[in-house]
Structure formats: C-alpha cells, structure tokens
Full PDB file with SEQRES, HELIX, SHEET, SSBOND, CRYST1, ORIGX, SCALE, CONECT and MASTER records, all heavy atoms in Angstrom:
SEQRES   1 A   51  MET ALA ALA ILE VAL GLU ALA ALA VAL ASP GLN ALA GLY          
SEQRES   2 A   51  ALA ALA GLY ALA GLY PRO LYS ALA MET GLY LYS VAL MET          
SEQRES   3 A   51  GLY ILE VAL SER PRO GLN VAL LYS GLY ARG ALA ASP GLY          
SEQRES   4 A   51  ALA ALA VAL ALA ALA GLU VAL ARG ARG ARG LEU GLY              
HELIX    1 AA1 ALA A    2  ALA A   12  1                                  11    
HELIX    2 AA2 GLY A   18  ALA A   21  5                                   4    
HELIX    3 AA3 MET A   22  VAL A   33  1                                  12    
HELIX    4 AA4 GLY A   39  LEU A   50  1                                  12    
CRYST1    1.000    1.000    1.000  90.00  90.00  90.00 P 1           1          
ORIGX1      1.000000  0.000000  0.000000        0.00000                         
ORIGX2      0.000000  1.000000  0.000000        0.00000                         
ORIGX3      0.000000  0.000000  1.000000        0.00000                         
SCALE1      1.000000  0.000000  0.000000        0.00000                         
SCALE2      0.000000  1.000000  0.000000        0.00000                         
SCALE3      0.000000  0.000000  1.000000        0.00000                         
ATOM      1  N   MET A   1     -10.419  17.585  -7.808  1.00  0.00           N  
ATOM      2  CA  MET A   1      -9.240  16.776  -8.036  1.00  0.00           C  
ATOM      3  C   MET A   1      -8.076  17.650  -8.479  1.00  0.00           C  
ATOM      4  O   MET A   1      -6.948  17.405  -8.065  1.00  0.00           O  
ATOM      5  CB  MET A   1      -9.543  15.715  -9.087  1.00  0.00           C  
ATOM      6  CG  MET A   1      -8.335  14.871  -9.416  1.00  0.00           C  
ATOM      7  SD  MET A   1      -8.631  13.519 -10.544  1.00  0.00           S  
ATOM      8  CE  MET A   1      -9.152  14.325 -12.004  1.00  0.00           C  
ATOM      9  N   ALA A   2      -8.335  18.645  -9.306  1.00  0.00           N  
ATOM     10  CA  ALA A   2      -7.265  19.507  -9.802  1.00  0.00           C  
ATOM     11  C   ALA A   2      -6.548  20.207  -8.654  1.00  0.00           C  
ATOM     12  O   ALA A   2      -5.317  20.325  -8.660  1.00  0.00           O  
ATOM     13  CB  ALA A   2      -7.821  20.523 -10.793  1.00  0.00           C  
ATOM     14  N   ALA A   3      -7.302  20.637  -7.653  1.00  0.00           N  
ATOM     15  CA  ALA A   3      -6.696  21.321  -6.507  1.00  0.00           C  
ATOM     16  C   ALA A   3      -5.812  20.367  -5.697  1.00  0.00           C  
ATOM     17  O   ALA A   3      -4.739  20.757  -5.232  1.00  0.00           O  
ATOM     18  CB  ALA A   3      -7.781  21.918  -5.630  1.00  0.00           C  
ATOM     19  N   ILE A   4      -6.252  19.133  -5.561  1.00  0.00           N  
ATOM     20  CA  ILE A   4      -5.465  18.136  -4.832  1.00  0.00           C  
ATOM     21  C   ILE A   4      -4.161  17.866  -5.567  1.00  0.00           C  
ATOM     22  O   ILE A   4      -3.087  17.810  -4.969  1.00  0.00           O  
ATOM     23  CB  ILE A   4      -6.268  16.831  -4.642  1.00  0.00           C  
ATOM     24  CG1 ILE A   4      -7.435  17.074  -3.683  1.00  0.00           C  
ATOM     25  CG2 ILE A   4      -5.379  15.704  -4.124  1.00  0.00           C  
ATOM     26  CD1 ILE A   4      -8.416  15.933  -3.596  1.00  0.00           C  
ATOM     27  N   VAL A   5      -4.251  17.714  -6.889  1.00  0.00           N  
ATOM     28  CA  VAL A   5      -3.055  17.456  -7.696  1.00  0.00           C  
ATOM     29  C   VAL A   5      -2.101  18.650  -7.622  1.00  0.00           C  
ATOM     30  O   VAL A   5      -0.897  18.478  -7.446  1.00  0.00           O  
ATOM     31  CB  VAL A   5      -3.428  17.126  -9.156  1.00  0.00           C  
ATOM     32  CG1 VAL A   5      -2.189  17.078 -10.037  1.00  0.00           C  
ATOM     33  CG2 VAL A   5      -4.187  15.808  -9.228  1.00  0.00           C  
ATOM     34  N   GLU A   6      -2.639  19.843  -7.743  1.00  0.00           N  
ATOM     35  CA  GLU A   6      -1.796  21.036  -7.682  1.00  0.00           C  
ATOM     36  C   GLU A   6      -1.079  21.135  -6.334  1.00  0.00           C  
ATOM     37  O   GLU A   6       0.119  21.422  -6.271  1.00  0.00           O  
ATOM     38  CB  GLU A   6      -2.639  22.291  -7.914  1.00  0.00           C  
ATOM     39  CG  GLU A   6      -1.801  23.540  -8.046  1.00  0.00           C  
ATOM     40  CD  GLU A   6      -2.619  24.743  -8.481  1.00  0.00           C  
ATOM     41  OE1 GLU A   6      -3.731  24.574  -9.005  1.00  0.00           O  
ATOM     42  OE2 GLU A   6      -2.112  25.857  -8.284  1.00  0.00           O  
ATOM     43  N   ALA A   7      -1.788  20.867  -5.258  1.00  0.00           N  
ATOM     44  CA  ALA A   7      -1.183  20.897  -3.925  1.00  0.00           C  
ATOM     45  C   ALA A   7      -0.098  19.829  -3.790  1.00  0.00           C  
ATOM     46  O   ALA A   7       0.955  20.076  -3.189  1.00  0.00           O  
ATOM     47  CB  ALA A   7      -2.252  20.708  -2.862  1.00  0.00           C  
ATOM     48  N   ALA A   8      -0.328  18.655  -4.359  1.00  0.00           N  
ATOM     49  CA  ALA A   8       0.654  17.572  -4.290  1.00  0.00           C  
ATOM     50  C   ALA A   8       1.909  17.920  -5.079  1.00  0.00           C  
ATOM     51  O   ALA A   8       3.027  17.620  -4.641  1.00  0.00           O  
ATOM     52  CB  ALA A   8       0.046  16.270  -4.815  1.00  0.00           C  
ATOM     53  N   VAL A   9       1.737  18.554  -6.232  1.00  0.00           N  
ATOM     54  CA  VAL A   9       2.890  18.971  -7.040  1.00  0.00           C  
ATOM     55  C   VAL A   9       3.714  19.983  -6.245  1.00  0.00           C  
ATOM     56  O   VAL A   9       4.951  19.890  -6.191  1.00  0.00           O  
ATOM     57  CB  VAL A   9       2.441  19.550  -8.400  1.00  0.00           C  
ATOM     58  CG1 VAL A   9       3.606  20.222  -9.122  1.00  0.00           C  
ATOM     59  CG2 VAL A   9       1.848  18.452  -9.279  1.00  0.00           C  
ATOM     60  N   ASP A  10       3.045  20.921  -5.603  1.00  0.00           N  
ATOM     61  CA  ASP A  10       3.744  21.913  -4.779  1.00  0.00           C  
ATOM     62  C   ASP A  10       4.446  21.236  -3.598  1.00  0.00           C  
ATOM     63  O   ASP A  10       5.599  21.546  -3.295  1.00  0.00           O  
ATOM     64  CB  ASP A  10       2.769  22.973  -4.263  1.00  0.00           C  
ATOM     65  CG  ASP A  10       2.264  23.898  -5.365  1.00  0.00           C  
ATOM     66  OD1 ASP A  10       2.890  23.961  -6.441  1.00  0.00           O  
ATOM     67  OD2 ASP A  10       1.233  24.550  -5.144  1.00  0.00           O  
ATOM     68  N   GLN A  11       3.746  20.330  -2.938  1.00  0.00           N  
ATOM     69  CA  GLN A  11       4.300  19.634  -1.776  1.00  0.00           C  
ATOM     70  C   GLN A  11       5.540  18.824  -2.153  1.00  0.00           C  
ATOM     71  O   GLN A  11       6.507  18.779  -1.403  1.00  0.00           O  
ATOM     72  CB  GLN A  11       3.245  18.718  -1.167  1.00  0.00           C  
ATOM     73  CG  GLN A  11       3.711  17.975   0.073  1.00  0.00           C  
ATOM     74  CD  GLN A  11       2.639  17.046   0.622  1.00  0.00           C  
ATOM     75  OE1 GLN A  11       1.469  17.182   0.300  1.00  0.00           O  
ATOM     76  NE2 GLN A  11       3.040  16.109   1.440  1.00  0.00           N  
ATOM     77  N   ALA A  12       5.499  18.204  -3.328  1.00  0.00           N  
ATOM     78  CA  ALA A  12       6.617  17.379  -3.779  1.00  0.00           C  
ATOM     79  C   ALA A  12       7.739  18.220  -4.376  1.00  0.00           C  
ATOM     80  O   ALA A  12       8.824  17.705  -4.646  1.00  0.00           O  
ATOM     81  CB  ALA A  12       6.130  16.361  -4.807  1.00  0.00           C  
ATOM     82  N   GLY A  13       7.481  19.494  -4.603  1.00  0.00           N  
ATOM     83  CA  GLY A  13       8.478  20.348  -5.243  1.00  0.00           C  
ATOM     84  C   GLY A  13       8.744  19.906  -6.663  1.00  0.00           C  
ATOM     85  O   GLY A  13       9.860  19.971  -7.158  1.00  0.00           O  
ATOM     86  N   ALA A  14       7.690  19.444  -7.337  1.00  0.00           N  
ATOM     87  CA  ALA A  14       7.837  18.823  -8.645  1.00  0.00           C  
ATOM     88  C   ALA A  14       7.409  19.716  -9.806  1.00  0.00           C  
ATOM     89  O   ALA A  14       7.381  19.258 -10.941  1.00  0.00           O  
ATOM     90  CB  ALA A  14       7.039  17.527  -8.683  1.00  0.00           C  
ATOM     91  N   ALA A  15       7.079  20.970  -9.548  1.00  0.00           N  
ATOM     92  CA  ALA A  15       6.636  21.857 -10.624  1.00  0.00           C  
ATOM     93  C   ALA A  15       7.731  21.957 -11.687  1.00  0.00           C  
ATOM     94  O   ALA A  15       8.885  22.247 -11.385  1.00  0.00           O  
ATOM     95  CB  ALA A  15       6.315  23.235 -10.066  1.00  0.00           C  
ATOM     96  N   GLY A  16       7.357  21.649 -12.916  1.00  0.00           N  
ATOM     97  CA  GLY A  16       8.308  21.713 -14.026  1.00  0.00           C  
ATOM     98  C   GLY A  16       9.287  20.551 -14.081  1.00  0.00           C  
ATOM     99  O   GLY A  16      10.192  20.547 -14.903  1.00  0.00           O  
ATOM    100  N   ALA A  17       9.127  19.558 -13.211  1.00  0.00           N  
ATOM    101  CA  ALA A  17      10.055  18.430 -13.163  1.00  0.00           C  
ATOM    102  C   ALA A  17       9.788  17.410 -14.264  1.00  0.00           C  
ATOM    103  O   ALA A  17      10.611  16.550 -14.531  1.00  0.00           O  
ATOM    104  CB  ALA A  17       9.998  17.746 -11.806  1.00  0.00           C  
ATOM    105  N   GLY A  18       8.627  17.485 -14.880  1.00  0.00           N  
ATOM    106  CA  GLY A  18       8.298  16.568 -15.961  1.00  0.00           C  
ATOM    107  C   GLY A  18       7.901  15.196 -15.453  1.00  0.00           C  
ATOM    108  O   GLY A  18       7.673  14.991 -14.259  1.00  0.00           O  
ATOM    109  N   PRO A  19       7.841  14.247 -16.373  1.00  0.00           N  
ATOM    110  CA  PRO A  19       7.341  12.900 -16.056  1.00  0.00           C  
ATOM    111  C   PRO A  19       8.133  12.150 -14.990  1.00  0.00           C  
ATOM    112  O   PRO A  19       7.608  11.259 -14.344  1.00  0.00           O  
ATOM    113  CB  PRO A  19       7.423  12.157 -17.394  1.00  0.00           C  
ATOM    114  CG  PRO A  19       7.568  13.202 -18.430  1.00  0.00           C  
ATOM    115  CD  PRO A  19       8.144  14.414 -17.775  1.00  0.00           C  
ATOM    116  N   LYS A  20       9.389  12.500 -14.789  1.00  0.00           N  
ATOM    117  CA  LYS A  20      10.191  11.763 -13.802  1.00  0.00           C  
ATOM    118  C   LYS A  20       9.661  11.933 -12.375  1.00  0.00           C  
ATOM    119  O   LYS A  20       9.970  11.135 -11.503  1.00  0.00           O  
ATOM    120  CB  LYS A  20      11.658  12.172 -13.888  1.00  0.00           C  
ATOM    121  CG  LYS A  20      11.937  13.602 -13.515  1.00  0.00           C  
ATOM    122  CD  LYS A  20      13.389  13.959 -13.696  1.00  0.00           C  
ATOM    123  CE  LYS A  20      13.614  15.423 -13.373  1.00  0.00           C  
ATOM    124  NZ  LYS A  20      14.963  15.826 -13.676  1.00  0.00           N  
ATOM    125  N   ALA A  21       8.850  12.968 -12.140  1.00  0.00           N  
ATOM    126  CA  ALA A  21       8.288  13.205 -10.808  1.00  0.00           C  
ATOM    127  C   ALA A  21       6.910  12.581 -10.642  1.00  0.00           C  
ATOM    128  O   ALA A  21       6.284  12.718  -9.595  1.00  0.00           O  
ATOM    129  CB  ALA A  21       8.218  14.706 -10.541  1.00  0.00           C  
ATOM    130  N   MET A  22       6.443  11.873 -11.657  1.00  0.00           N  
ATOM    131  CA  MET A  22       5.106  11.299 -11.660  1.00  0.00           C  
ATOM    132  C   MET A  22       4.863  10.397 -10.438  1.00  0.00           C  
ATOM    133  O   MET A  22       3.860  10.537  -9.750  1.00  0.00           O  
ATOM    134  CB  MET A  22       4.907  10.502 -12.954  1.00  0.00           C  
ATOM    135  CG  MET A  22       3.572   9.861 -13.089  1.00  0.00           C  
ATOM    136  SD  MET A  22       2.422  11.020 -13.793  1.00  0.00           S  
ATOM    137  CE  MET A  22       1.008   9.981 -13.982  1.00  0.00           C  
ATOM    138  N   GLY A  23       5.775   9.500 -10.155  1.00  0.00           N  
ATOM    139  CA  GLY A  23       5.611   8.571  -9.043  1.00  0.00           C  
ATOM    140  C   GLY A  23       5.530   9.267  -7.705  1.00  0.00           C  
ATOM    141  O   GLY A  23       4.724   8.913  -6.847  1.00  0.00           O  
ATOM    142  N   LYS A  24       6.371  10.275  -7.531  1.00  0.00           N  
ATOM    143  CA  LYS A  24       6.392  11.023  -6.281  1.00  0.00           C  
ATOM    144  C   LYS A  24       5.054  11.723  -6.050  1.00  0.00           C  
ATOM    145  O   LYS A  24       4.489  11.669  -4.955  1.00  0.00           O  
ATOM    146  CB  LYS A  24       7.532  12.038  -6.343  1.00  0.00           C  
ATOM    147  CG  LYS A  24       7.870  12.692  -5.050  1.00  0.00           C  
ATOM    148  CD  LYS A  24       9.119  13.541  -5.220  1.00  0.00           C  
ATOM    149  CE  LYS A  24       9.611  14.068  -3.896  1.00  0.00           C  
ATOM    150  NZ  LYS A  24      10.811  14.884  -4.044  1.00  0.00           N  
ATOM    151  N   VAL A  25       4.540  12.364  -7.086  1.00  0.00           N  
ATOM    152  CA  VAL A  25       3.276  13.093  -6.975  1.00  0.00           C  
ATOM    153  C   VAL A  25       2.110  12.113  -6.811  1.00  0.00           C  
ATOM    154  O   VAL A  25       1.232  12.325  -5.978  1.00  0.00           O  
ATOM    155  CB  VAL A  25       3.059  14.029  -8.183  1.00  0.00           C  
ATOM    156  CG1 VAL A  25       1.696  14.698  -8.115  1.00  0.00           C  
ATOM    157  CG2 VAL A  25       4.153  15.086  -8.243  1.00  0.00           C  
ATOM    158  N   MET A  26       2.110  11.038  -7.578  1.00  0.00           N  
ATOM    159  CA  MET A  26       1.031  10.050  -7.461  1.00  0.00           C  
ATOM    160  C   MET A  26       1.010   9.432  -6.070  1.00  0.00           C  
ATOM    161  O   MET A  26      -0.060   9.122  -5.542  1.00  0.00           O  
ATOM    162  CB  MET A  26       1.190   8.948  -8.521  1.00  0.00           C  
ATOM    163  CG  MET A  26       0.804   9.377  -9.918  1.00  0.00           C  
ATOM    164  SD  MET A  26      -0.921   9.882 -10.101  1.00  0.00           S  
ATOM    165  CE  MET A  26      -1.751   8.305  -9.928  1.00  0.00           C  
ATOM    166  N   GLY A  27       2.163   9.269  -5.450  1.00  0.00           N  
ATOM    167  CA  GLY A  27       2.228   8.732  -4.091  1.00  0.00           C  
ATOM    168  C   GLY A  27       1.531   9.630  -3.084  1.00  0.00           C  
ATOM    169  O   GLY A  27       1.001   9.163  -2.082  1.00  0.00           O  
ATOM    170  N   ILE A  28       1.542  10.925  -3.348  1.00  0.00           N  
ATOM    171  CA  ILE A  28       0.876  11.884  -2.471  1.00  0.00           C  
ATOM    172  C   ILE A  28      -0.617  11.949  -2.786  1.00  0.00           C  
ATOM    173  O   ILE A  28      -1.459  12.006  -1.883  1.00  0.00           O  
ATOM    174  CB  ILE A  28       1.517  13.284  -2.619  1.00  0.00           C  
ATOM    175  CG1 ILE A  28       2.978  13.245  -2.154  1.00  0.00           C  
ATOM    176  CG2 ILE A  28       0.729  14.335  -1.856  1.00  0.00           C  
ATOM    177  CD1 ILE A  28       3.778  14.490  -2.511  1.00  0.00           C  
ATOM    178  N   VAL A  29      -0.947  11.933  -4.072  1.00  0.00           N  
ATOM    179  CA  VAL A  29      -2.338  12.113  -4.508  1.00  0.00           C  
ATOM    180  C   VAL A  29      -3.192  10.866  -4.280  1.00  0.00           C  
ATOM    181  O   VAL A  29      -4.333  10.971  -3.817  1.00  0.00           O  
ATOM    182  CB  VAL A  29      -2.393  12.511  -6.003  1.00  0.00           C  
ATOM    183  CG1 VAL A  29      -3.820  12.530  -6.509  1.00  0.00           C  
ATOM    184  CG2 VAL A  29      -1.744  13.870  -6.222  1.00  0.00           C  
ATOM    185  N   SER A  30      -2.666   9.706  -4.581  1.00  0.00           N  
ATOM    186  CA  SER A  30      -3.452   8.464  -4.556  1.00  0.00           C  
ATOM    187  C   SER A  30      -4.226   8.233  -3.264  1.00  0.00           C  
ATOM    188  O   SER A  30      -5.431   7.950  -3.321  1.00  0.00           O  
ATOM    189  CB  SER A  30      -2.560   7.269  -4.871  1.00  0.00           C  
ATOM    190  OG  SER A  30      -2.116   7.344  -6.205  1.00  0.00           O  
ATOM    191  N   PRO A  31      -3.594   8.344  -2.090  1.00  0.00           N  
ATOM    192  CA  PRO A  31      -4.371   8.102  -0.861  1.00  0.00           C  
ATOM    193  C   PRO A  31      -5.499   9.117  -0.658  1.00  0.00           C  
ATOM    194  O   PRO A  31      -6.516   8.803  -0.048  1.00  0.00           O  
ATOM    195  CB  PRO A  31      -3.336   8.235   0.257  1.00  0.00           C  
ATOM    196  CG  PRO A  31      -2.012   8.154  -0.385  1.00  0.00           C  
ATOM    197  CD  PRO A  31      -2.196   8.569  -1.808  1.00  0.00           C  
ATOM    198  N   GLN A  32      -5.332  10.309  -1.180  1.00  0.00           N  
ATOM    199  CA  GLN A  32      -6.333  11.361  -0.989  1.00  0.00           C  
ATOM    200  C   GLN A  32      -7.566  11.168  -1.867  1.00  0.00           C  
ATOM    201  O   GLN A  32      -8.651  11.618  -1.516  1.00  0.00           O  
ATOM    202  CB  GLN A  32      -5.720  12.725  -1.283  1.00  0.00           C  
ATOM    203  CG  GLN A  32      -4.602  13.096  -0.322  1.00  0.00           C  
ATOM    204  CD  GLN A  32      -4.004  14.442  -0.658  1.00  0.00           C  
ATOM    205  OE1 GLN A  32      -4.724  15.388  -0.946  1.00  0.00           O  
ATOM    206  NE2 GLN A  32      -2.687  14.528  -0.627  1.00  0.00           N  
ATOM    207  N   VAL A  33      -7.394  10.534  -3.027  1.00  0.00           N  
ATOM    208  CA  VAL A  33      -8.513  10.397  -3.961  1.00  0.00           C  
ATOM    209  C   VAL A  33      -9.005   8.956  -4.093  1.00  0.00           C  
ATOM    210  O   VAL A  33      -9.916   8.693  -4.861  1.00  0.00           O  
ATOM    211  CB  VAL A  33      -8.147  10.953  -5.369  1.00  0.00           C  
ATOM    212  CG1 VAL A  33      -7.840  12.428  -5.302  1.00  0.00           C  
ATOM    213  CG2 VAL A  33      -7.017  10.175  -5.999  1.00  0.00           C  
ATOM    214  N   LYS A  34      -8.409   8.042  -3.344  1.00  0.00           N  
ATOM    215  CA  LYS A  34      -8.773   6.626  -3.436  1.00  0.00           C  
ATOM    216  C   LYS A  34     -10.274   6.432  -3.210  1.00  0.00           C  
ATOM    217  O   LYS A  34     -10.834   6.909  -2.230  1.00  0.00           O  
ATOM    218  CB  LYS A  34      -7.990   5.819  -2.407  1.00  0.00           C  
ATOM    219  CG  LYS A  34      -8.173   4.332  -2.572  1.00  0.00           C  
ATOM    220  CD  LYS A  34      -7.224   3.572  -1.703  1.00  0.00           C  
ATOM    221  CE  LYS A  34      -7.383   2.095  -2.002  1.00  0.00           C  
ATOM    222  NZ  LYS A  34      -6.203   1.343  -1.726  1.00  0.00           N  
ATOM    223  N   GLY A  35     -10.905   5.777  -4.148  1.00  0.00           N  
ATOM    224  CA  GLY A  35     -12.329   5.508  -4.064  1.00  0.00           C  
ATOM    225  C   GLY A  35     -13.212   6.661  -4.500  1.00  0.00           C  
ATOM    226  O   GLY A  35     -14.418   6.533  -4.547  1.00  0.00           O  
ATOM    227  N   ARG A  36     -12.602   7.797  -4.815  1.00  0.00           N  
ATOM    228  CA  ARG A  36     -13.388   8.966  -5.204  1.00  0.00           C  
ATOM    229  C   ARG A  36     -13.131   9.393  -6.641  1.00  0.00           C  
ATOM    230  O   ARG A  36     -13.903  10.159  -7.195  1.00  0.00           O  
ATOM    231  CB  ARG A  36     -13.076  10.153  -4.288  1.00  0.00           C  
ATOM    232  CG  ARG A  36     -13.453   9.900  -2.846  1.00  0.00           C  
ATOM    233  CD  ARG A  36     -13.354  11.137  -1.996  1.00  0.00           C  
ATOM    234  NE  ARG A  36     -11.993  11.660  -2.013  1.00  0.00           N  
ATOM    235  CZ  ARG A  36     -11.664  12.902  -1.684  1.00  0.00           C  
ATOM    236  NH1 ARG A  36     -12.580  13.753  -1.321  1.00  0.00           N  
ATOM    237  NH2 ARG A  36     -10.413  13.295  -1.697  1.00  0.00           N  
ATOM    238  N   ALA A  37     -12.019   8.924  -7.233  1.00  0.00           N  
ATOM    239  CA  ALA A  37     -11.690   9.331  -8.594  1.00  0.00           C  
ATOM    240  C   ALA A  37     -11.039   8.173  -9.343  1.00  0.00           C  
ATOM    241  O   ALA A  37     -10.367   7.338  -8.740  1.00  0.00           O  
ATOM    242  CB  ALA A  37     -10.745  10.531  -8.574  1.00  0.00           C  
ATOM    243  N   ASP A  38     -11.231   8.147 -10.644  1.00  0.00           N  
ATOM    244  CA  ASP A  38     -10.639   7.124 -11.493  1.00  0.00           C  
ATOM    245  C   ASP A  38      -9.129   7.337 -11.564  1.00  0.00           C  
ATOM    246  O   ASP A  38      -8.659   8.457 -11.786  1.00  0.00           O  
ATOM    247  CB  ASP A  38     -11.262   7.233 -12.895  1.00  0.00           C  
ATOM    248  CG  ASP A  38     -10.657   6.248 -13.859  1.00  0.00           C  
ATOM    249  OD1 ASP A  38     -10.621   5.048 -13.550  1.00  0.00           O  
ATOM    250  OD2 ASP A  38     -10.192   6.694 -14.934  1.00  0.00           O  
ATOM    251  N   GLY A  39      -8.381   6.276 -11.374  1.00  0.00           N  
ATOM    252  CA  GLY A  39      -6.924   6.361 -11.382  1.00  0.00           C  
ATOM    253  C   GLY A  39      -6.360   6.911 -12.669  1.00  0.00           C  
ATOM    254  O   GLY A  39      -5.392   7.679 -12.662  1.00  0.00           O  
ATOM    255  N   ALA A  40      -6.951   6.553 -13.797  1.00  0.00           N  
ATOM    256  CA  ALA A  40      -6.468   7.046 -15.085  1.00  0.00           C  
ATOM    257  C   ALA A  40      -6.684   8.558 -15.213  1.00  0.00           C  
ATOM    258  O   ALA A  40      -5.836   9.279 -15.731  1.00  0.00           O  
ATOM    259  CB  ALA A  40      -7.171   6.321 -16.227  1.00  0.00           C  
ATOM    260  N   ALA A  41      -7.811   9.030 -14.702  1.00  0.00           N  
ATOM    261  CA  ALA A  41      -8.090  10.470 -14.743  1.00  0.00           C  
ATOM    262  C   ALA A  41      -7.121  11.227 -13.840  1.00  0.00           C  
ATOM    263  O   ALA A  41      -6.645  12.308 -14.192  1.00  0.00           O  
ATOM    264  CB  ALA A  41      -9.528  10.737 -14.321  1.00  0.00           C  
ATOM    265  N   VAL A  42      -6.817  10.650 -12.689  1.00  0.00           N  
ATOM    266  CA  VAL A  42      -5.862  11.276 -11.773  1.00  0.00           C  
ATOM    267  C   VAL A  42      -4.484  11.334 -12.421  1.00  0.00           C  
ATOM    268  O   VAL A  42      -3.826  12.376 -12.407  1.00  0.00           O  
ATOM    269  CB  VAL A  42      -5.805  10.512 -10.425  1.00  0.00           C  
ATOM    270  CG1 VAL A  42      -4.697  11.070  -9.548  1.00  0.00           C  
ATOM    271  CG2 VAL A  42      -7.135  10.579  -9.720  1.00  0.00           C  
ATOM    272  N   ALA A  43      -4.059  10.227 -13.006  1.00  0.00           N  
ATOM    273  CA  ALA A  43      -2.749  10.183 -13.664  1.00  0.00           C  
ATOM    274  C   ALA A  43      -2.673  11.191 -14.807  1.00  0.00           C  
ATOM    275  O   ALA A  43      -1.649  11.855 -14.983  1.00  0.00           O  
ATOM    276  CB  ALA A  43      -2.461   8.772 -14.174  1.00  0.00           C  
ATOM    277  N   ALA A  44      -3.739  11.322 -15.554  1.00  0.00           N  
ATOM    278  CA  ALA A  44      -3.763  12.287 -16.658  1.00  0.00           C  
ATOM    279  C   ALA A  44      -3.626  13.711 -16.132  1.00  0.00           C  
ATOM    280  O   ALA A  44      -2.902  14.529 -16.717  1.00  0.00           O  
ATOM    281  CB  ALA A  44      -5.050  12.136 -17.462  1.00  0.00           C  
ATOM    282  N   GLU A  45      -4.295  14.008 -15.039  1.00  0.00           N  
ATOM    283  CA  GLU A  45      -4.202  15.348 -14.440  1.00  0.00           C  
ATOM    284  C   GLU A  45      -2.794  15.609 -13.910  1.00  0.00           C  
ATOM    285  O   GLU A  45      -2.251  16.698 -14.079  1.00  0.00           O  
ATOM    286  CB  GLU A  45      -5.234  15.506 -13.317  1.00  0.00           C  
ATOM    287  CG  GLU A  45      -5.224  16.851 -12.646  1.00  0.00           C  
ATOM    288  CD  GLU A  45      -5.653  18.007 -13.530  1.00  0.00           C  
ATOM    289  OE1 GLU A  45      -6.281  17.795 -14.589  1.00  0.00           O  
ATOM    290  OE2 GLU A  45      -5.344  19.162 -13.165  1.00  0.00           O  
ATOM    291  N   VAL A  46      -2.180  14.598 -13.298  1.00  0.00           N  
ATOM    292  CA  VAL A  46      -0.807  14.746 -12.798  1.00  0.00           C  
ATOM    293  C   VAL A  46       0.138  15.010 -13.967  1.00  0.00           C  
ATOM    294  O   VAL A  46       0.970  15.919 -13.915  1.00  0.00           O  
ATOM    295  CB  VAL A  46      -0.363  13.516 -11.984  1.00  0.00           C  
ATOM    296  CG1 VAL A  46       1.120  13.579 -11.672  1.00  0.00           C  
ATOM    297  CG2 VAL A  46      -1.165  13.408 -10.701  1.00  0.00           C  
ATOM    298  N   ARG A  47      -0.004  14.224 -15.040  1.00  0.00           N  
ATOM    299  CA  ARG A  47       0.839  14.435 -16.228  1.00  0.00           C  
ATOM    300  C   ARG A  47       0.674  15.841 -16.775  1.00  0.00           C  
ATOM    301  O   ARG A  47       1.644  16.494 -17.157  1.00  0.00           O  
ATOM    302  CB  ARG A  47       0.516  13.418 -17.312  1.00  0.00           C  
ATOM    303  CG  ARG A  47       1.235  12.106 -17.146  1.00  0.00           C  
ATOM    304  CD  ARG A  47       1.135  11.234 -18.394  1.00  0.00           C  
ATOM    305  NE  ARG A  47      -0.219  10.814 -18.664  1.00  0.00           N  
ATOM    306  CZ  ARG A  47      -0.809   9.771 -18.107  1.00  0.00           C  
ATOM    307  NH1 ARG A  47      -0.166   9.030 -17.250  1.00  0.00           N  
ATOM    308  NH2 ARG A  47      -2.048   9.468 -18.410  1.00  0.00           N  
ATOM    309  N   ARG A  48      -0.568  16.303 -16.829  1.00  0.00           N  
ATOM    310  CA  ARG A  48      -0.838  17.637 -17.355  1.00  0.00           C  
ATOM    311  C   ARG A  48      -0.172  18.705 -16.484  1.00  0.00           C  
ATOM    312  O   ARG A  48       0.432  19.643 -17.000  1.00  0.00           O  
ATOM    313  CB  ARG A  48      -2.354  17.871 -17.409  1.00  0.00           C  
ATOM    314  CG  ARG A  48      -2.767  19.134 -18.133  1.00  0.00           C  
ATOM    315  CD  ARG A  48      -4.268  19.268 -18.202  1.00  0.00           C  
ATOM    316  NE  ARG A  48      -4.860  19.667 -16.941  1.00  0.00           N  
ATOM    317  CZ  ARG A  48      -4.793  20.916 -16.435  1.00  0.00           C  
ATOM    318  NH1 ARG A  48      -4.166  21.855 -17.071  1.00  0.00           N  
ATOM    319  NH2 ARG A  48      -5.363  21.189 -15.287  1.00  0.00           N  
ATOM    320  N   ARG A  49      -0.250  18.550 -15.177  1.00  0.00           N  
ATOM    321  CA  ARG A  49       0.345  19.533 -14.257  1.00  0.00           C  
ATOM    322  C   ARG A  49       1.869  19.521 -14.293  1.00  0.00           C  
ATOM    323  O   ARG A  49       2.496  20.553 -14.093  1.00  0.00           O  
ATOM    324  CB  ARG A  49      -0.101  19.267 -12.816  1.00  0.00           C  
ATOM    325  CG  ARG A  49      -1.544  19.518 -12.582  1.00  0.00           C  
ATOM    326  CD  ARG A  49      -1.817  20.982 -12.491  1.00  0.00           C  
ATOM    327  NE  ARG A  49      -3.250  21.190 -12.365  1.00  0.00           N  
ATOM    328  CZ  ARG A  49      -3.781  22.315 -12.030  1.00  0.00           C  
ATOM    329  NH1 ARG A  49      -3.041  23.369 -11.781  1.00  0.00           N  
ATOM    330  NH2 ARG A  49      -5.093  22.437 -11.953  1.00  0.00           N  
ATOM    331  N   LEU A  50       2.443  18.344 -14.533  1.00  0.00           N  
ATOM    332  CA  LEU A  50       3.910  18.249 -14.562  1.00  0.00           C  
ATOM    333  C   LEU A  50       4.489  18.767 -15.875  1.00  0.00           C  
ATOM    334  O   LEU A  50       5.672  19.067 -15.942  1.00  0.00           O  
ATOM    335  CB  LEU A  50       4.361  16.808 -14.319  1.00  0.00           C  
ATOM    336  CG  LEU A  50       4.106  16.268 -12.926  1.00  0.00           C  
ATOM    337  CD1 LEU A  50       4.492  14.804 -12.856  1.00  0.00           C  
ATOM    338  CD2 LEU A  50       4.845  17.074 -11.874  1.00  0.00           C  
ATOM    339  N   GLY A  51       3.631  18.862 -16.889  1.00  0.00           N  
ATOM    340  CA  GLY A  51       4.090  19.385 -18.178  1.00  0.00           C  
ATOM    341  C   GLY A  51       4.805  18.350 -18.921  1.00  0.00           C  
ATOM    342  O   GLY A  51       5.772  18.222 -19.447  1.00  0.00           O  
TER     343      GLY A  51                                                      
MASTER        0    0    0    4    0    0    0    6  342    1    0    4          
END                                                                             
C-alpha cells in the first residue's frame, strides 16, 4: 500500500502539498486499493506521506 500511495503522490504532484492535496491523492489511490485495504488505513498513509 505504501508504494501505491507514494506513486499516487508523485503522480498528483502533491509532495509537500499538505492536507489540501488529500482528495486528489485519495482519488488516485482509492480505485487501486478498493476491496484490498481499509479506507482509514489508506487515508492515514496518505496523510503521513503528504506531511
């Protein structure tokens, strides 16, 4: 999951953008992890990566 989130942050150009980029990154990550990971865990990882 961490690799997927990292790739999505790079794809969205959201590195260092903070919480305001959360929706953009989640929009990329969600379809990739749907049914395979808990949404809260994914959101926590996205928040951690965005700083």
